[in-house]
C-alpha positions, 0 to 999 in steps of 0.5 A: 716860710713853711711848705707842705710836702705831699708825703705829709698828707695821707692819700684818700685811698690809704688803708687803715689797719688795726694796730698789732697790739690791739689785735694780739690783745683781742686774741689773748682775751678770746682764748683766755676766756675759753680757757677759764670757761672750760676749766670751770666746767671741768671742775663743775663736772668733776672730770678728775685729773685736773692737773693733766687736763689743765696743762693740756688745755693751756697747750691747746689755748696757746696753739689756738692763739697762734692759729688765730694769728694765721687767720688774722694774716689771711683776713688782712688781705681783704681789709680794704674790700667790701664788708660782704667780702670780709664776711665771706672770707671769714666764713671760708678761711675759719673752717680749715683753721678750726680743723687744724686746731681740732686736730691739735686738740685731739692729739693733745688730749688723746692719751687722757682717755687711757689715764681716765680708764686707769683712774676709773679701774683703780677707783672701782677695782676693775681690770680694764684693758684693750685688746689688739683691735683696740676694744676696751675690755673689762674682766667680769668674774664668773662664780662656779655654782654647786649642782645642789643649788639652794642655800647650800650652794650659797653657803659654799660660794666662797669655796667655789672655783672663780673664773673671769670672762672679758666683756667689751664695754667700748668698741675700738675707735673707727675712722668714722668715730675719729672724724666725728670727734674731730668735726665736733671739736672743730665746729666749736673752734669754728664759731670761736674763730668767727666770734673773733673775726667779728670783733676784728671787723668791728675794730677795723671799721672803727679804725677806718672811720677814724682814718676817714675822719682824719683825711676829711679834716686834712682835706678841709684844712688844705681847702681852708689854707688854699682859701686863705692864700687866695684871699691873702694874695688878693691884697698884694696886687691891689696894694702894689697897684696903688703904691706904684701909682703913687711912686709914678706921680712923685717921679713925674712931678720931680720929687726924687727925694720923696720917691727914694724914701718911698722906694725904701719904705716899699722895700721894707714893707714887702720884706716884712710882709713876704717873710710870713706864710700867707696862711699863718698868724702874726703878732698884733704888734707886727701887724700894726708895724706893717700898717705903719710902713704902709701909712708911711708910704702914703704919707709921702703922697699926703704929707700934710693931710695924713695923721696916724695914731696907733694904740696897741697895749703892751699886754696885747702885742703878742696876740695872734691875728691873720697876717695883713688882715688890716690892710684893706681897711687901712687902704679904704681909709686912705682912699675914701677919707684922706684922698678926697679932702684937703684937710688933715685926716687922722687914721687910728688903729687901736686894740683892746681886750673884752671878755677874752676876745681881741677887739681891733678898730680901724677908724678915721675922722674923714667924711665917711662913706661917700655916696659914689664909693666904687665896688672896690670898697665892698670887695675889701671889706668882704675880703677881710670878713671872708678871711676871718671866717675862714680862719676862726669860723662863725665865731667872729664879730665884724662891723663896718659903718659910718659913725658921727665924725667919720668911719669905723670898722671893728673886728672881734676875734678869739684872743690867742697868745703864744706861750713863748712869744720870743720862741714863736717870733724867732723860731 
C-alpha cells in the first residue's frame, strides 16, 4: 500500500525559478549579438586597428556578461513579486550596472585614442603630440616669404627658411567631457540590460505558469484520489454489514461448520481486498477472484440457489480495472435476484474486448428489478458510475437495466494492460 508524503507535493506558494543554464544562455546570446553588431559596424565604418578594437571589445563583452549576472542575482530577489515591482526593480538596478560596464568600457578603450592618433599621423605624415595640459597639437609648417614677392618669391620658396607652429586641434578632456562620454556609453548598455531583463521576465513568467499548471494538476490528482478513496470505502462497510448479518444467521441457526467456512472465506476476502491501495487499479483476474470469494461467502447462505459463472479470457486477465469496482453490482444481484426467489439463479461475470475497449458485464437470470427496490440499489450503481468517471473521465460506458430473463449491467472502459504483468503484480 503506497502513501504520499507531504514533501512529494509542492506547496501552492512554492516559487518557480528559471534554470541557471537558461539564464546563462540568454546572457551569452545577448552579448554575443552586441559583439557581432559592433564588430560589423567597425568594419563598415573602416575604423582601422581592427585587431586592437576586437580584443578590447571581447573584453568588454565578457565583463558585460559578468555584470549582467550580478543584475540577475539582484532581480531574483523580486521573482515572486508583482510585475510592476519587477519592472521598477529592473529600471532602478540596471542603471548602476550600466554605469559600471560603461566605466570598464571607457578604461579598456582609453588607450585606443592614442593608437588612432599615431596611425592618423603616420598616414598623413603629421607631427601629432599632446602638451602638458593634454591638448592635442599638430605642428603646422610656416614658410618664410621673400620681401620681393611675386613669382620670384615663389621660385625661391624651396630655399626659404622653414619653421613650424603648434596648433591645438583637440582640447584636453575635462571632467564634463569624461562624464558625458561615460553617460553616453552607459545609456547604450542600460537599454541593453533592460532588453535582457525583459527576456528574463518573459522566461520567468513561462516557468511560473508551468509550475502553476503542475500544482493545479497535483491538486486535481489529489482531489480525485480523495474522491476515489471515499467511493471505495463506501463499499467495505456495506459489504461488512451484509456478511455479518449472514454470519449471525448461521450461528443462530446452529450451522457452525458453515459459519466456520464463511469466516475463513471472509478472512481471505479482506486479506485480498485490503492488500491494494484504494485508488489503484488491479488486474481483471484479481477482481474476478475477489468477487468469487464474495460469492463463495454468499453461497453459504444460498447453497442451492446461487450459481456462479465467470468468463475472463486469458488475454484480458491482466487488463487494469479499479479495485472492487464490481462489488456493488454483484451485491445487487445477490440481493435482488437470488434472495427474493426460491429457485436457482445464475450470476454471470464476463469480460470481452471491443474496439480496444474492455467490456465487463454482470448479469443474472433473476426476476429483474422489483417494483419496491430500495434506495440502496441506486446508490450502488451511482457509486460504480462515479468511480469510473473519477478514474477515466467521461470516456466510459455504463448501462444497467432489466433485460428479458433477468438484469444486466455493462461497463465499457479504455483497455489498459501493463507491459510486464509479473512485475506489476509482485513489484
